[in-house]
C-alpha positions in Angstrom: -9.6 -20.2 4.7 -9.6 -23.9 4.8 -5.3 -25.1 5.4 -3.8 -28.3 4.8 -0.5 -28.5 6.7 2.0 -31.5 6.3 3.5 -32.1 9.9 1.7 -32.7 13.2 4.2 -33.1 15.9 7.5 -30.6 15.1 8.4 -27.4 16.4 6.6 -25.4 13.4 3.6 -27.7 13.3 2.6 -27.3 17.1 2.8 -23.6 16.4 1.1 -24.0 13.5 -1.7 -25.9 15.5 -1.6 -23.4 18.6 -2.2 -20.3 15.9 -4.8 -22.2 13.4 -6.1 -24.8 15.6 -9.2 -25.5 12.5 -6.8 -26.7 10.1 -6.0 -30.3 9.0 -2.7 -31.6 9.8 -1.5 -35.1 8.6 1.1 -37.1 10.7 3.2 -39.4 9.5 0.1 -42.1 9.0 -2.0 -39.8 7.1 0.8 -38.9 4.7 4.4 -40.6 4.6 6.9 -38.1 3.1 9.1 -41.1 2.3 6.2 -42.1 0.0 5.2 -39.2 -2.4 2.4 -40.2 -3.9 0.5 -40.5 -0.5 0.9 -36.3 -0.2 -0.2 -35.7 -3.5 -3.3 -37.9 -3.0 -4.0 -36.3 0.6 -4.1 -32.9 -1.0 -6.5 -34.4 -4.2 -8.8 -35.9 -1.3 -8.7 -32.5 1.1 -9.0 -30.0 -1.4 -8.3 -27.2 0.8 -7.7 -23.7 -0.2 -3.9 -23.5 0.7 -1.3 -26.1 1.6 2.0 -25.6 3.8 4.7 -27.8 4.3 5.9 -28.1 7.8 7.6 -31.3 7.7 11.1 -32.1 7.0 13.8 -34.5 7.7 16.5 -32.0 9.9 19.1 -34.5 11.2 21.5 -32.6 9.8 24.4 -34.7 10.7 22.6 -38.1 10.2 21.9 -36.8 6.9 25.1 -37.3 5.7 24.7 -41.1 6.0 20.7 -40.7 4.8 21.0 -38.3 1.9 19.1 -40.2 -0.4 15.9 -40.7 2.4 16.6 -36.5 3.3 16.1 -36.1 -0.2 12.9 -38.1 -0.6 11.3 -36.4 2.6 12.9 -32.7 1.7 12.9 -32.6 -2.2 10.8 -35.5 -3.8 8.0 -35.1 -1.8 7.5 -31.5 -1.6 7.9 -31.2 -5.6 4.7 -34.1 -5.2 2.8 -31.7 -3.0 3.7 -28.9 -4.8 2.1 -30.6 -8.2 -0.6 -31.3 -6.8 -1.6 -27.7 -5.7 -0.4 -26.7 -9.2 -3.4 -28.9 -10.7 -5.7 -27.7 -8.5 -4.8 -23.9 -8.7 -3.9 -23.5 -5.3 -1.1 -21.8 -3.2 1.4 -24.1 -1.9 3.9 -22.7 1.0 7.2 -24.6 1.6 9.6 -24.1 4.5 13.1 -24.3 3.4 16.7 -23.1 5.0 19.8 -20.7 5.4 21.8 -24.0 4.9 21.2 -24.0 1.4 23.7 -21.5 1.3 27.8 -21.8 1.5 28.0 -19.5 4.0 30.8 -17.2 3.7 30.9 -13.6 4.0 29.2 -11.3 6.8 26.4 -9.8 4.4 23.1 -10.9 4.8 21.8 -13.7 1.9 19.2 -12.4 -0.1 16.8 -14.7 -1.7 18.1 -14.5 -5.1 21.6 -15.2 -4.3 22.7 -18.4 -5.8 22.9 -21.3 -3.7 25.5 -23.7 -2.7 24.7 -26.3 0.5 27.9 -27.3 1.8 26.2 -30.5 3.1 23.4 -33.4 2.4 21.1 -31.6 4.4 21.4 -28.4 2.9 21.5 -29.9 -0.9 18.6 -32.3 0.2 16.9 -28.6 0.7 18.0 -26.8 -2.4 16.7 -30.1 -4.2 13.0 -29.6 -2.6 13.2 -25.4 -3.4 14.0 -26.8 -7.0 11.0 -29.2 -7.2 8.6 -26.4 -5.9 9.6 -23.9 -8.6 9.4 -26.6 -11.4 5.7 -27.6 -10.4 5.0 -24.4 -11.7 2.2 -23.0 -9.4 1.9 -20.6 -7.1 3.9 -21.1 -4.5 6.2 -19.6 -1.5 9.4 -20.8 -0.2 10.3 -19.2 2.8 13.8 -19.9 4.4 14.6 -19.7 7.6 17.1 -20.3 10.2 17.9 -21.7 14.0 14.4 -22.0 14.9 13.4 -22.2 18.8 10.1 -23.1 20.6 9.5 -24.8 23.9 8.6 -27.5 21.4 10.9 -30.4 20.6 14.7 -30.5 20.8 16.3 -27.0 20.0 19.3 -24.7 21.0 17.3 -23.3 23.9 16.2 -26.4 25.3 19.6 -28.1 24.7 21.4 -24.9 27.1 18.9 -25.6 29.6 19.4 -29.0 30.2 23.0 -28.4 29.8 23.0 -25.7 32.4 21.6 -28.4 35.1 24.9 -30.3 35.2 27.3 -27.2 34.1 28.5 -23.9 35.3 30.9 -23.6 32.2 30.1 -24.2 28.4 32.4 -23.7 25.3 29.7 -22.5 22.4 30.8 -21.5 18.7 31.0 -17.4 18.4 32.1 -17.9 14.6 28.6 -18.8 13.4 26.3 -15.7 12.9 22.6 -15.8 12.2 19.4 -15.2 13.2 17.3 -17.2 16.0 13.9 -17.4 15.1 10.7 -18.1 17.2 8.8 -20.9 15.6 5.3 -19.1 16.7 6.7 -16.2 14.3 7.1 -18.6 11.4 3.7 -19.8 12.0 2.3 -16.5 12.0 4.0 -15.1 8.8 3.0 -18.5 7.2 -0.9 -18.0 7.7 -0.3 -14.3 6.8 0.8 -15.7 3.4 -1.0 -17.9 3.0 -4.1 -15.8 3.4 -2.9 -13.1 0.8 -1.9 -15.9 -1.5 -5.1 -17.1 -1.5 -6.1 -13.6 -3.1 -3.6 -13.6 -5.4 -1.1 -12.1 -3.7 2.8 -12.5 -3.5 4.9 -15.6 -3.8 8.1 -16.6 -4.8 11.2 -17.2 -2.8 11.6 -15.1 0.8 13.4 -15.2 3.6 12.2 -14.7 7.6 14.7 -14.9 10.3 15.2 -13.1 13.8 16.7 -9.7 14.4 19.5 -8.7 15.5 21.7 -11.5 14.3 24.1 -13.1 16.8 26.6 -15.6 17.5 25.7 -19.3 19.1 27.6 -18.0 21.7 25.9 -14.7 22.4 22.4 -16.5 22.1 23.7 -18.8 24.8 24.3 -15.9 27.1 20.7 -14.7 26.6 19.3 -17.9 27.0 21.3 -17.7 30.7 20.4 -14.3 31.7 16.9 -15.1 30.6 16.5 -18.2 32.8 18.5 -16.7 35.7 21.2 -19.7 35.6 24.7 -18.5 36.2 26.9 -20.1 33.6 29.8 -19.0 32.2 29.9 -19.2 28.3 33.6 -19.2 26.5 33.1 -18.5 22.9 35.2 -20.8 20.5 35.5 -20.8 16.5 33.8 -23.7 14.8 36.6 -25.6 14.0 37.2 -26.3 17.7 33.5 -28.4 17.7 33.9 -30.5 14.4 30.5 -32.1 13.7 29.7 -34.6 11.1 28.2 -31.9 8.6 29.9 -28.7 8.0 27.8 -25.8 9.2 27.7 -22.0 7.4 29.5 -19.5 9.2 27.0 -16.9 7.9 23.6 -17.3 8.4 22.6 -14.0 8.0 19.2 -13.7 6.0 17.9 -10.8 4.3 14.1 -10.1 5.1 13.2 -7.1 3.1 11.4 -8.7 0.5 9.2 -10.4 3.0 8.6 -7.3 4.3 7.5 -5.1 0.6 5.4 -8.0 -0.6 3.2 -9.3 2.6 4.0 -6.3 5.4 6.1 -9.2 7.4 9.0 -7.7 9.7 11.4 -10.0 11.3 10.6 -10.8 14.5 12.7 -9.3 17.9 14.0 -13.0 19.1 14.9 -11.4 22.6 11.6 -10.7 23.6 9.8 -14.0 22.4 13.2 -16.1 24.1 11.9 -14.9 27.3 8.8 -16.3 27.3 10.0 -19.9 25.9 12.7 -19.7 28.7 9.8 -18.7 31.1 7.8 -22.0 30.1 10.6 -24.1 30.1 12.4 -23.7 33.8 
């Protein structure tokens, strides 16, 4: 499998590099997502057997002031990638987010549920999904949530940093989702790409860790794994205001991914222990 990956240094790109070191990874200098035409040109030049887009604008709060930029990176560029892949008759795999949903209720969101994002970041990602579908080629959109790894800035690294300074933290406990190891997303994408090259599967899917948990519950598990004595008090999201509104319900229904590709939700607790061990 000749694989082209957009992204080089982010959590997911790093995990893909570890799992697929022979793939061609394009950084910003090689393909600038603020200039979508360069992304299409890179695909035509490389002539891969499949393309994965692991690059995105992910600064959720800053996107409220930079929605045009976020939309270029998260929607216009993936659309250009998808059209180039359609022209070349190769599968395109694109990573999206639970933030395309408005986050009400308690039932896990299904891939076919209508999107209604609460913030600019979510709107940019929803627009990206629409652009990928509109390209008309073989594609898979993989929505995921609460990504963590030992690389970069994420909830796990943030909690471990705070634990060096404080022995008590207030953490939101009414936002519920599935923490997802970046390495598990990478492995899922690679399995999906191989199947799609063979003409199997395609469409919109969900992939998130199990079991569902609140941010406060996730934090407690992080400190339990690290052996740090930090007391976590649960608070409502309303007591921790952010520039961009977040969904309360980020649960994702992953059954169609298992049906089409045999990929099951990972138990985030097992991988968390490995990540924490590498960080403390």
